[in-house]
C-alpha positions in Angstrom: 58.6 176.0 7.0 60.7 173.4 8.8 58.7 174.1 11.5 55.6 173.2 10.0 56.9 170.2 8.4 57.8 168.9 12.0 54.4 169.9 13.4 52.7 167.9 10.7 54.9 165.1 11.3 53.9 165.3 15.1 50.3 165.3 13.9 50.7 162.5 11.5 52.4 160.6 14.1 49.7 161.0 16.8 46.8 160.3 14.6 48.6 157.1 13.5 49.0 156.2 17.0 45.4 156.7 17.7 44.4 154.6 14.6 46.7 151.8 15.7 45.0 152.1 19.4 41.5 152.1 17.9 42.2 149.1 15.7 43.6 147.0 18.5 40.7 147.9 20.8 38.4 146.8 18.0 40.5 143.4 17.6 40.2 142.8 21.3 36.3 143.7 21.7 35.9 141.6 18.5 37.8 138.6 20.1 36.0 139.0 23.4 32.6 138.9 21.3 33.7 136.0 19.3 34.7 133.9 22.4 31.2 134.7 23.9 29.6 133.4 21.0 31.6 130.5 20.9 30.7 129.5 24.4 27.2 130.1 23.6 27.4 128.0 20.8 29.0 125.1 22.6 26.4 125.5 25.6 23.8 125.4 23.0 25.2 122.3 21.3 25.5 120.3 24.4 21.8 121.3 25.5 20.7 120.2 22.4 22.5 116.9 22.4 21.2 116.3 26.1 17.7 117.0 24.9 18.0 114.7 22.0 19.5 111.8 24.2 16.2 112.3 26.6 14.0 112.4 24.0 15.6 109.1 22.4 15.3 107.5 25.9 11.9 108.6 26.3 10.9 107.6 23.0 12.5 104.0 23.5 10.5 103.7 26.8 7.3 104.4 24.6 8.1 102.6 21.4 5.9 99.6 20.6 7.2 96.2 19.4 5.2 93.3 17.8 6.7 90.0 19.2 5.8 86.9 17.0 5.2 83.8 19.0 3.6 80.5 19.1 0.1 81.8 19.4 0.3 84.8 17.1 1.7 88.3 17.5 1.9 90.6 20.9 2.4 94.3 20.9 4.7 95.3 23.8 5.3 98.9 24.7 8.7 99.8 25.9 10.8 97.5 28.5 8.6 95.4 30.8 9.6 95.8 34.5 7.1 93.3 36.0 7.4 89.8 34.5 5.7 87.0 35.4 6.9 83.6 34.3 4.6 80.6 34.0 7.0 77.7 33.5 10.3 76.5 35.1 12.5 77.3 31.9 11.2 80.7 31.8 12.0 81.3 35.4 15.6 80.3 34.9 16.0 82.2 31.8 14.6 85.6 33.4 16.9 85.0 36.4 19.6 84.5 33.8 19.4 87.7 32.4 19.3 89.4 35.6 16.0 90.1 36.3 13.9 89.1 39.3 10.4 87.8 38.3 7.5 89.5 39.8 5.6 85.9 40.1 6.5 82.5 39.3 4.9 79.3 39.4 5.9 76.5 41.9 8.7 73.7 41.0 8.0 70.2 40.1 10.2 69.2 43.2 12.0 70.9 45.9 8.9 72.9 46.5 8.0 75.8 46.0 11.4 76.6 44.4 14.3 74.7 42.9 17.2 75.1 45.3 19.6 76.4 42.8 17.2 79.5 42.4 16.2 80.1 45.8 18.6 82.9 46.5 17.6 84.8 43.4 13.8 84.4 44.1 13.5 85.0 47.9 10.3 86.6 48.5 8.9 86.2 44.9 5.0 85.3 45.3 4.2 81.7 43.6 1.0 81.7 41.8 0.1 78.0 41.5 1.3 75.4 39.4 2.7 75.4 36.3 0.0 73.4 34.3 -2.8 75.4 36.4 -1.5 78.9 37.4 -3.9 80.7 39.6 -5.3 83.5 37.2 -6.8 85.6 40.1 -3.3 86.1 42.0 -1.7 86.5 38.7 -3.9 89.6 38.0 -3.3 90.9 41.4 0.4 91.3 40.4 -0.4 93.5 37.6 2.4 92.3 35.1 3.3 94.2 32.2 4.5 91.0 30.9 3.7 87.2 31.1 5.9 84.4 29.6 3.9 81.1 28.9 4.5 78.0 27.1 2.1 76.4 24.3 2.0 72.9 25.8 0.9 74.4 29.2 -1.1 77.6 28.5 -2.7 77.5 25.4 -6.0 76.7 26.6 -6.0 79.7 29.1 -4.0 82.2 26.4 -6.7 84.5 26.0 -7.6 85.0 29.6 -3.7 85.5 30.1 -3.5 88.0 27.6 -6.5 90.0 29.1 -4.4 90.4 32.1 -0.9 91.4 30.3 0.7 91.1 27.1 1.7 87.3 26.9 4.5 85.6 24.8 4.4 82.0 24.2 7.0 79.6 23.4 6.5 76.6 21.0 8.1 74.3 23.1 8.7 73.5 26.7 12.2 71.9 26.7 14.2 74.3 24.3 16.0 76.7 26.3 17.4 78.5 23.6 13.8 79.2 22.2 12.9 80.6 25.8 15.9 82.7 26.0 15.5 84.1 22.6 11.7 84.6 23.1 12.2 86.2 26.8 15.0 88.5 25.5 12.8 89.9 22.6 9.9 90.3 24.7 11.6 91.9 27.8 13.7 94.0 25.2 17.1 92.4 26.4 18.4 91.1 23.0 21.8 92.0 23.4 21.8 90.6 27.2 20.3 87.1 25.8 22.7 87.1 22.7 25.7 87.2 25.0 24.2 84.3 27.0 24.1 82.2 24.0 27.6 83.2 23.2 28.9 82.3 26.1 27.4 79.0 26.1 28.5 78.4 22.8 32.0 79.2 23.7 31.7 76.5 26.3 30.3 74.0 23.8 33.3 74.7 21.4 35.8 74.1 24.6 34.0 71.0 25.6 34.1 69.4 22.0 37.9 70.5 21.8 38.9 68.8 24.9 36.9 65.6 24.1 38.5 65.2 21.2 38.5 61.8 19.5 36.4 60.7 22.1 33.5 62.1 20.5 31.0 61.0 19.3 29.7 58.7 22.1 26.2 56.9 22.1 24.2 57.7 25.0 21.0 57.0 26.1 18.7 59.1 28.8 16.5 57.1 31.1 14.1 57.9 33.5 12.4 56.0 36.5 9.4 57.2 38.3 7.0 55.8 40.7 4.7 54.0 38.1 6.7 54.3 34.9 10.0 54.1 33.1 10.8 56.5 30.3 13.6 56.7 27.6 14.2 60.6 26.7 14.9 60.9 23.1 14.8 64.7 22.2 13.8 66.5 25.3 15.7 68.7 27.3 19.0 67.0 28.1 18.9 65.1 24.7 19.0 68.3 22.7 22.0 69.4 24.7 23.8 66.1 24.3 23.2 66.2 20.4 24.6 69.8 20.6 27.8 68.5 22.3 28.6 65.6 19.9 26.7 62.5 21.5 24.8 60.3 19.4 21.3 58.2 19.9 21.0 54.4 19.6 19.0 53.3 16.4 15.5 53.9 17.0 16.0 57.1 19.2 16.7 59.5 16.6 13.0 61.1 16.2 13.7 64.6 17.0 9.9 65.5 16.7 9.4 62.9 19.9 10.3 63.9 23.3 10.8 59.8 24.0 8.8 56.9 24.8 7.2 55.4 28.2 8.5 51.5 28.3 5.6 49.1 28.5 7.1 46.5 30.4 10.8 44.9 31.2 10.7 43.4 28.1 11.5 46.7 26.5 15.0 47.3 28.6 17.2 46.3 25.4 15.7 49.5 23.8 17.9 51.1 26.7 21.0 49.9 25.2 23.9 52.3 24.6 27.6 52.6 25.3 26.5 55.3 28.2 23.4 55.7 30.2 22.4 58.9 31.9 19.9 58.1 34.4 17.6 60.3 36.6 14.8 59.3 39.1 12.2 61.8 39.2 9.3 62.8 41.4 8.3 63.3 45.1 7.3 59.5 45.9 10.8 58.8 47.0 10.1 55.2 48.1 7.8 54.3 45.2 10.4 55.8 42.9 13.2 53.7 44.4 11.1 50.3 44.5 10.5 50.5 41.0 14.1 51.4 40.2 15.2 48.4 42.1 12.5 46.4 40.6 13.8 47.0 37.0 17.3 46.9 37.5 17.5 43.4 38.9 16.5 42.0 35.6 18.9 40.2 33.6 18.1 42.6 30.8 19.3 45.2 32.3 22.4 43.9 33.7 23.3 42.7 30.1 23.2 46.4 28.9 26.5 47.5 27.6 26.6 50.5 29.8 25.8 48.7 32.9 28.4 45.9 32.2 31.1 48.4 31.5 30.3 50.7 34.4 28.9 53.5 32.2 25.8 54.0 34.1 26.0 57.8 35.2 23.3 59.0 37.9 22.6 62.6 37.3 20.3 65.3 38.8 16.8 65.5 37.4 16.2 69.1 38.2 19.4 69.9 36.4 18.8 67.4 33.4 15.2 67.7 33.0 12.8 69.6 35.0 14.0 73.0 35.3 14.7 73.5 31.4 16.7 76.5 31.3 19.9 78.3 30.6 21.5 77.8 34.2 20.6 74.0 34.1 22.1 73.6 30.6 25.3 74.8 32.0 24.9 72.7 35.1 24.5 69.7 32.7 27.9 70.9 31.1 29.3 71.0 34.2 28.4 67.4 35.0 29.8 66.5 31.8 33.0 68.3 32.3 33.5 66.2 35.9 32.5 63.0 34.4 35.0 63.1 31.5 37.7 65.0 33.8 38.2 67.9 31.5 38.4 70.4 34.2 
């Protein structure tokens, strides 16, 4: 009896041991299977995410956007890679966005390209003038976006649109409109917004450093070979207004770029505490002769700014003819230097 009990105890112990081993083996096997399942799940998840990302990028590249502009609406698919600019401000802005245009128009002076942009535009084809682009050469470039402006290109808009999607600005001189329009059309809204934020930070800094010196009454004058102008709300005038400068009485029409003076008797209309002047054109001798003729007048020497040594000669490209983001900052650079704010 005692022997049988011992045998049963031994048998039970052996059976129990076998059961424990089996259970442990099963757990180990289950753990390995679970681990394999998890690895497969992780890989599948990563593959799904990568596929989704690729699909999103492909979808974005094919997305069609409707751009509203001065001449209506234009559909643009994806992000344009070949951009042609048909006015100076657009060329400046596109370069500011870090893109090299596929084609440009000739600069007004310093032909064929403004000096400040030559390094960025080396080798870029020039396809005519701003007010008369060569449509045949434009077509050869096979652009997928054309940036134009209403005052120059309204009459050829339909022809431009047959060549490539064309987006048109309302004004020629409003660089902020040009930047926003180009940014939207080129699918670079974030980049254009950052440039605008950088500009606004500089404007704030300028005003803070100027302090109580603002506002200052200022006039922008322009001598050419055959005429003399006062700019009210052109390119530089708009910038000066934003910076806190004021204009003399009678110069406050925001809807008018300015006026051409009929004769020297109109010189008193230039009067202000500060005059920014630029001479413009390619006929250097004729321009200088006209400038000297007008500035010999007693009416000129009696202007407040002239009497007080507040006549500032500025660069025509930066202050007028280029009309972009880069040159807006060049204008601001001139003002920092003139008022010794650096």
